[in-house]
C-alpha positions as CSV (number, residue, x, y, z in Angstrom):
1,D,101.2,101.0,94.0
2,I,98.1,103.1,92.7
3,S,96.7,103.3,96.2
4,S,100.0,104.7,97.9
5,P,99.8,108.1,99.1
6,E,103.0,108.8,97.1
7,A,101.7,107.5,93.8
8,E,101.9,110.1,91.0
9,Y,99.8,110.2,87.8
10,V,101.9,111.2,84.7
11,D,100.8,112.0,81.2
12,L,102.9,109.8,78.9
13,L,102.4,111.9,76.0
14,L,104.1,114.9,77.6
15,N,106.8,112.6,79.0
16,P,108.1,110.6,75.8
17,E,110.7,108.1,76.2
18,R,114.1,109.3,75.0
19,Y,117.7,109.5,75.9
20,T,118.2,112.1,78.6
21,G,121.9,112.0,79.3
22,Y,121.3,109.7,82.0
23,K,124.7,107.7,82.4
24,G,127.4,107.0,84.7
25,P,128.2,103.8,87.1
26,D,124.8,103.7,88.6
27,A,123.2,103.6,85.2
28,W,125.5,100.7,84.2
29,K,124.4,98.9,87.4
30,I,120.8,98.7,86.6
31,W,120.9,96.5,83.6
32,N,123.9,94.5,85.1
33,S,121.6,93.7,88.2
34,I,118.7,93.0,86.0
35,Y,120.6,90.1,84.2
36,E,122.7,89.0,87.0
37,E,119.9,88.5,89.5
38,N,117.1,87.7,87.3
39,C,118.2,85.8,84.2
40,F,118.1,82.1,84.7
41,K,121.8,80.7,83.8
42,P,123.9,77.7,84.5
43,Q,125.9,78.4,87.9
44,N,129.2,78.8,86.1
45,V,128.2,81.9,84.5
46,K,128.9,84.6,87.0
47,R,128.7,87.9,85.0
48,P,126.4,87.9,81.8
49,L,127.5,91.6,81.2
50,A,130.5,93.6,80.5
51,S,130.6,97.1,80.3
52,G,132.0,97.1,76.6
53,R,134.3,100.2,76.0
54,G,133.9,101.4,79.6
55,E,130.5,102.9,78.8
56,S,128.0,103.4,81.5
57,H,124.8,104.5,79.7
58,I,121.5,103.0,80.8
59,Y,121.7,100.9,77.7
60,L,124.9,99.0,77.2
61,T,127.1,97.8,74.3
62,K,127.4,94.3,75.6
63,W,124.6,92.6,77.5
64,F,124.4,88.9,76.3
65,M,125.3,85.2,77.3
66,P,126.9,83.3,74.7
67,I,124.6,80.6,73.1
68,F,126.7,77.6,74.5
69,F,126.0,78.9,78.1
70,F,122.4,77.9,77.7
71,S,123.1,74.2,77.4
72,G,121.2,72.2,80.0
73,V,118.8,75.2,80.6
74,C,115.0,74.4,80.0
75,V,113.3,76.0,77.0
76,E,111.2,78.3,79.5
77,K,114.3,79.8,81.2
78,R,116.0,80.5,77.8
79,A,112.8,82.1,76.8
80,F,112.8,84.0,79.9
81,Y,116.4,85.6,79.0
82,K,115.3,86.2,75.4
83,L,112.4,88.2,76.6
84,I,114.7,90.5,78.9
85,S,117.0,90.7,76.0
86,G,114.4,91.8,73.7
87,L,112.9,94.4,76.2
88,H,116.5,95.7,76.7
89,A,117.0,95.7,72.7
90,S,113.6,97.7,72.4
91,I,114.7,100.2,74.9
92,N,117.9,100.7,73.1
93,I,116.3,101.3,70.0
94,H,113.9,103.9,71.4
95,L,116.8,105.9,73.0
96,S,118.8,105.5,69.9
97,A,116.1,107.2,67.8
98,R,115.5,110.1,70.2
99,Y,119.0,110.7,71.4
100,L,120.2,114.0,73.1
101,L,122.1,115.5,70.2
102,Q,122.4,119.0,71.6
103,D,122.2,120.0,75.4
104,T,122.8,123.6,75.9
105,W,121.3,126.4,78.3
106,S,119.1,127.7,75.7
107,E,118.1,124.4,73.8
108,K,117.7,120.8,73.9
109,K,117.8,118.9,70.5
110,W,116.8,115.1,70.2
111,G,117.2,113.1,67.1
112,P,118.1,109.6,65.6
113,N,121.9,108.7,66.4
114,V,122.7,106.0,63.9
115,T,126.3,105.6,65.6
116,E,124.7,104.5,68.7
117,F,122.4,102.1,67.0
118,Q,125.1,100.6,65.1
119,Q,127.2,100.0,68.2
120,R,124.5,97.9,69.7
121,F,123.0,96.1,66.6
122,D,125.6,96.1,63.8
123,E,126.6,92.5,63.0
124,V,130.3,93.2,62.7
125,I,130.6,95.8,65.6
126,T,128.7,93.3,68.0
127,S,130.6,90.1,66.9
128,G,127.2,88.6,65.6
129,E,125.3,89.5,68.8
130,G,123.3,92.6,67.1
131,P,121.1,90.6,64.9
132,R,120.2,87.9,67.9
133,R,119.2,90.9,69.8
134,L,116.7,92.0,67.1
135,K,115.6,88.4,66.9
136,N,115.0,88.5,70.8
137,L,113.0,91.7,70.3
138,Y,110.7,90.1,67.7
139,F,110.3,87.4,70.1
140,L,109.2,89.6,72.5
141,Y,106.8,91.1,70.2
142,L,105.1,87.8,69.3
143,I,104.7,87.1,73.1
144,E,102.9,90.4,73.7
145,L,100.9,90.1,70.5
146,R,99.9,86.6,71.6
147,A,98.6,87.9,75.0
148,L,96.7,90.7,73.3
149,S,94.9,87.9,71.2
150,K,94.2,85.8,74.3
151,V,92.7,88.6,76.5
152,L,89.9,89.5,74.2
153,P,87.2,87.8,76.3
154,F,88.0,90.0,79.2
155,F,87.8,93.2,77.5
156,Q,84.7,92.5,75.4
157,R,82.4,91.7,78.3
158,P,79.4,94.4,78.5
159,G,80.3,94.9,82.0
160,F,83.9,96.2,81.1
161,Q,83.9,100.0,80.8
162,L,86.6,102.6,80.1
163,Y,86.2,105.8,81.9
164,T,87.3,108.9,80.2
165,G,85.0,111.5,81.6
166,N,82.9,111.5,78.7
167,N,80.2,108.8,78.1
168,S,80.6,108.8,74.4
169,H,84.3,108.7,74.4
170,D,83.9,106.0,76.7
171,V,82.1,103.7,74.0
172,E,84.2,105.0,71.2
173,T,87.3,104.2,73.1
174,K,86.2,100.5,73.9
175,N,85.2,100.1,70.4
176,F,88.7,101.1,69.1
177,L,90.2,98.7,71.9
178,L,88.2,95.8,70.7
179,E,89.1,96.4,67.0
180,I,92.9,96.2,68.0
181,L,92.3,93.0,69.9
182,H,90.4,91.5,67.2
183,L,93.1,92.4,64.8
184,A,95.8,90.9,66.9
185,K,93.6,87.7,67.2
186,S,93.4,87.6,63.2
187,F,97.2,87.4,63.0
188,P,98.0,84.0,61.3
189,L,101.3,83.3,62.7
190,H,100.9,83.4,66.7
191,F,103.5,82.1,68.7
192,D,102.4,78.7,70.2
193,E,103.1,79.0,74.2
194,N,101.6,75.4,74.9
195,S,105.1,74.0,74.6
196,F,105.9,76.1,77.8
197,F,105.2,74.5,81.4
198,A,103.9,71.4,79.6
199,G,105.8,68.9,81.8
200,N,105.2,68.1,85.6
201,Q,102.3,70.2,87.0
202,K,104.0,70.7,90.4
203,E,107.3,71.9,88.6
204,A,105.6,74.0,86.1
205,A,103.8,76.0,88.9
206,K,107.1,76.4,90.8
207,L,108.6,77.9,87.6
208,K,105.8,80.3,87.0
209,E,106.1,81.6,90.3
210,E,109.9,82.0,89.7
211,F,109.0,84.0,86.8
212,R,106.6,86.2,88.7
213,L,109.1,87.0,91.5
214,H,111.8,87.5,88.9
215,F,109.7,90.3,87.3
216,K,108.7,91.9,90.7
217,N,112.5,92.1,91.4
218,I,113.1,93.6,88.2
219,S,110.5,96.2,88.9
220,K,112.1,97.0,92.3
221,I,115.6,97.4,90.4
222,M,113.9,99.9,88.2
223,D,113.2,102.0,91.3
224,C,116.9,102.5,91.6
225,V,116.9,104.5,88.3
226,G,118.1,107.9,89.1
227,C,116.4,109.4,85.9
228,F,112.6,109.9,86.5
229,K,111.6,109.3,82.7
230,C,113.9,106.4,82.3
231,R,112.5,105.0,85.7
232,L,108.9,105.7,84.4
233,W,109.5,104.0,80.9
234,G,111.4,101.1,82.4
235,K,108.8,100.2,84.9
236,L,106.0,100.7,82.5
237,Q,107.5,98.4,79.9
238,T,108.7,95.7,82.4
239,Q,105.0,95.7,83.8
240,G,103.6,95.4,80.2
241,L,105.6,92.3,79.6
242,G,104.8,91.0,83.2
243,T,101.1,91.7,82.4
244,A,101.4,89.7,78.9
245,L,103.0,86.7,80.7
246,K,100.1,86.7,83.4
247,I,97.6,86.4,80.5
248,L,99.4,83.7,78.9
249,F,99.7,81.9,82.3
250,S,95.8,82.3,82.7
251,E,94.4,81.0,79.6
252,K,92.1,78.6,81.6
253,Q,90.8,81.3,83.7
254,I,90.1,83.7,80.7
255,E,88.3,80.6,79.1
256,K,85.9,80.6,82.1
257,I,85.1,84.4,82.1
258,P,81.4,84.7,82.1
259,G,79.7,86.6,79.4
260,S,78.2,89.0,81.8
261,G,78.9,89.9,85.5
262,P,82.3,90.1,87.4
263,S,85.3,88.0,86.4
264,Y,86.5,86.5,89.7
265,G,88.8,84.0,88.2
266,F,91.0,86.5,86.0
267,H,91.5,90.2,86.4
268,L,93.5,93.0,85.1
269,T,94.2,96.3,87.1
270,R,93.8,99.6,85.7
271,Q,97.8,100.0,85.9
272,E,98.3,96.5,84.3
273,I,95.9,97.6,81.3
274,V,97.8,100.8,80.8
275,A,101.2,99.1,80.9
276,L,100.1,96.1,78.7
277,F,99.0,98.6,75.8
278,N,101.6,101.0,76.1
279,A,104.5,98.5,76.1
280,F,103.3,96.7,73.1
281,G,102.9,100.2,71.4
282,R,106.7,100.8,72.0
283,L,107.8,97.6,70.1
């Protein structure tokens, strides 16, 4: 909470996402809790996660539910699982790309760890699950890209300002931001979210609220991560995805945003804006 007296401002450039050596039973429980408590699944599926070879890193060797478990689960709930799986895959790739290769009293050295990447995405090692995880990552990318294309009216209002402490930089930064959003809008193969929540309006509203509560719970689970940088980037990317879904769920409100003046029907906080763009930048 940005208004909390305990809130901290963190320079993300000085605190890059990378594998810090955080592991152990507590680390394993984080993702296990995320899937177990928040991924919609048939009642007969008790534990979607297994600890693989006894590993307990913040990223796990196995984190999937077999496809046949999704029979009888609606398309929206399956999409939710794919998004969480895609987020998990994204974080795994980041940590494998910046792995702690050397940790001595005199030096810490980070670099790519191909073995770790293969253990999580190689088709043979993962019994065919690796490619599915990467497909879920691409699905996540399409969802967040779609959100960026939809939110353009909110940012292009004359009244929307970015405050960097320098007036000329404010204008330049906003122009760069709008350039990115126009580029996102020009993408020819956008995901069509109209098939989601297209049924009974009452049921759709209930399901949207479930989505919101699940993301809120995932953020709370991330608070339990013992590693500060892991917690920082985990919460940021979770909130970024949550913000993207908020945008997609608010299409009608965004369409009604006036060309000038305040936007009462739809609003993004500073924290949501930072999370949205940084999360997309990690994909």
